[in-house]
N, C-alpha and C positions, 0 to 999 in steps of 0.2 A: 504494500500500500504506500502511495506517495505521501511525503510529508506535506502537511497543510501549511501554507505560507500566509500569514496575516498581512493585509495591506491597509487596514484601517483600524484606528484606535480612538477611544474617548477616555478621559479621566477627569476627576474633579480638580478644580483649581483652588487656590487659596481663598478666593472670594465666594466660594460656594457654587460657582458656575461650572461649566463643562468646557474643556478644551478638546481639540481633536487633531488627528494627523491622518493623512492619506498618502500612500505611495502611488505615484503615477508612473508605472514602468515604461510606458510608451514614450512619454515626454522626458523621462529620467529626472523627475523632480519630486520633492516632498511638498505637500500642500498642508499648511498649518492653519487651524481654525481656533479663534479665540471667542469664547462665549457662544458656542454654536447653538443654533436653534433648529437647523435643518441642513442635511447633507447637500442640499441643492444650492446653497449659498456659495459665493466666491470665497476662495481662501483669503485669509488675512495676510499671509506671507507665503511666498513660493520660494523654495530653496533647492538648488541643484544638489545632486549627489556629491559632487566635488566640494562644494561649499560646506556641506554637512560634514564630510570627512576631515576637512581642514579645521573647521570652527566648532563643530558639534551641533546639538539641537538648537533650533531657532528660539524655542521657548525654554525657560529655566526650570520649569516645574515638571518635566517629563519623568514619570516613574521609571525606576530601574528595569522593571519587567517589560515595559514598552520599548525602552532603548534596546534591550536584549533581542526582542522580537523584530524590531526595526533592523538591527544589524544582520540578523539572519535573513530577512527579506532582501536587503540590499546585496548580500553575498549571493543569494539565489539568482537575482536578476542580472547580476554582473556575469555570472557563469553561463547564463542562458544565451546571451548575445554574442 
């Protein structure tokens, strides 16, 4: 059975709201959402894979488990192409 690769996450922020992250493997970017209300809204910040690898997450409050899963997803998509 193939490993399931997560490409979307949500987590509570410090203000009691919800932040989110979505990997877009076709555009090779990370889409960051602050205070999301609907997945159909535009991202608040778009970050390239290269920028992420050099500077880290665009948001400071990303939980460790999300970072681990994100790293796994980025490795998966890097090997794919």
